[in-house]
N, C-alpha and C positions, 0 to 999 in steps of 0.2 A: 432044721438046724443050720443048713447052708445059708438060708436066707438071713438068719440072725447074725451069722458071722460077717456077711456082706454089710449089714447095717452097722456093725461094730467098726469096720474099716472106714465107712463113710463118716461116722461120727468122729473118729480120730483124725481124719484128714481135716474136718472142720476146725478142730482144736488147733491143729498145726498152722492153719491159715488165719485164725481169728485175730492175731496180734500183728498182722502184716498187711501192707497195701500192695496191690498189683496194678501196674500200668501197662496197657497194651502198646507194644512197639511195632505193630503191623501198620499198614497204610503206606504212605508215599515215602520212599527212599530215593537216593540217586545211585546210579551205577555206571560203570564204564569198564571196558576190557583192559587188561594189563599185558603189554607186549612191547618189545624193543622198538618197533616201528609205530607205536601208538602212545608214546609217552605224554603227548599233549592232547590226547583224546578228550573230548568234552563229556561231562556227565549227562545222563539222561534220566528222567523220572521213571520209577518202576513201583508198582504196588505189590507189597509183600503180604502174603506168601507168593512166590513166583519162581519160574525157572526160565533160563535163557534158551532152553530147548523146546519151548512151547510151540514154536512154529515149524517143528520137524514135519517133513512131508512123508507120509507112509510110502514104503517102497524105495526110499532113498538108501544109499549105502554109507553115508557119513552124517555125523552130527557134531556140534561143537563140544570139544573137550578142552577146556582152557581155564584161565584164571580171570575172575572178575572181582572188582572192588565195589563194595556196597557201603554207603554212608548215610547218616542222618544225624540230627541233633535231638537231645532230650533235655528237659529242664527239671531241676531239683530245687526244693525249698531248703529250709534249715536242716543241717545234717547232724546236729548234736544228738547223741544217743541213738543214732540210726545206723543200719548197715544196708548196703546195696548189692543186689545180685542180678546178673543178666541170665535169663533162662531162654534156651532155644529148643523147640521141639524137633527140629531137623534142619541141618545144613549139609548139602550134598556136594562133595563127599569128604572134603578136608577144608578147614578154615583156621585162620589166625584172627584173633579179636584184638582190637586196639581201642582204648578209651583215652580221649584227650592226647592222642598220639603216643600213648604208652602201651606196651604189650601187656594184655590181660590174660591171655591163655590161648590154647589151640584145642582142636578136637578132630579125631579121625572117625569116619563112618557117617554116612548120610541118613541112617534110619534109626539112630538113637538120640535121645535128648541129652543135653548137657547144660550145666549151670556153673557160672563163674562169679566169685565174689570180687567186686570192684570198688569196695568202700574206700580204699586208699588212693584210688585213681580219679575219683570224682570230686566236684566242688559244688557249692550252691550256685544256682543260676544255670546257664546254658552249657551243656557238655557235648563233645563230639564222640560219636560211635562209628567205627569203621570195621568192616569185615573183608578180608581177602579170601575169596572162596574159589576152590578148584574142584573140577570133576575130571581132571586128567588121570590117566591110568597110573596106579601105584600098586606095587606088589605087596604092600603091607596093609592095604585096605580092601576087604571083601565087599561085594563079590568081584572075583577076578575075571570072570567070563560069564556070559549068559545071553539069551536071545531077547534082550530088553535094553532100553536106553538108560544110561546112568545120568539122570537129569541133574544139571548143575544149578545151584542157587539156594536161596533161603526159602525152601519149599514148604515149610510148615510155620505155624505161628511163633512169635517170640514176645517176651515181656520183661519188664523190670520189676523185681520183687524187693520191697523195702520192709525191713524188720527192725525190731529193737536190738539193743546190744546183746541180750540173751535171746536165743531163738532156737527153734527146732530146725535142724540143718536142711536147707533146700539143695545144697551142692554135693551131697553124697550120691554120686551117679544120677543126679537129677531126680531123686526119689522124693516122696513126701517127708521122709525122715522118720516115719512111724511104721512099724512092722508088726503084723498080727500073725502069730503061729498057733495053729490048733494042735493041742496035745491029744485030746480024745473027744469024740463026739458020739452021743447016744440020743435016744428019744427023750431021756430024762434031763440030760445036762450036757454042756460043752465046756471043756477046759481050754483056756487059751493063755498064751504068753504075749505080752505087749512090750516091744522094745522101742524106745524113743531116743533118737540121737540129738543131744542138746549141745549147742556151741555157746560158750560164754567165757569171759576173762576169769571169773571166779564162780564156783558152784555153791558157795556158802549161802544158805538161806533160800536157795531155789527149791521149788516144789513142782512136781509133775502131777497133774490131775487127769485121769482118764475117765471118760463117761461112756457107759455102755447103754445103748438104746434098744428096746425090744421092738419087734415088728409093729406092735400097737402104739409105739411112741412113748412108752414108759421108760 
C-alpha cells in the first residue's frame, strides 16, 4: 500500500507540471564581490551551481564569509496569458533577488528551496536577473555554529517556471502545490485526501482532475 501511495503522489505532481514549461537557469552566470573597496570590481564567469568556498584548503582556519552578486540574462517570448516564477533549490545563506533592477523578494536559509512570482517584473525579450548572496554570520539564520563550512553561493540548481493564468501554485514554500494525506491504510484499501492549491483571478468554471495510478499502470 505504501508503494501505491507513492505512485499517487508522482501522478499528481505530473498533473501539476503538465500545463507549465520549465527553463533551466543553471550554466554560466557572472559574479563579483561587493565591498566598499571593490565597487568597480569586474565580473567574472561562474558556472551555477557553485560556491565561492570551493577552493577552501583543509586545515585552514578561515574561509570567505561575504556578499557576492550574481547576474545573468534570460529571454521570454509573448507573455499574454502567462505567469512567470523563479525557483531556486538552494542559495546559501541569505539572498535578495532583483529582476530588471526591481526587488523581487528575499530568502533566509541556504538549505531550503524558494519560489518567487515575477510576472509583473518581466517583459518580452531579454530580462536581467541579479542575486545578492551572503554567507555572512547572522543570528536569525541557522545553523549558528558547527564544525562545517557555511558555503556561500547559488549552490543548487535554479529554473524559470512558466504557467498559465490559472495554475497550481509553485510558490507555496516551493512545494508542488499538491498534497496527499493518508487517512487509513489496510491490505484491502487505502483512504487518502488530496489537497490542491490553485491560484487564479477567478475560480468560476475551473475544474480539478486527480488521476490515481496503480502499480500496474491502471
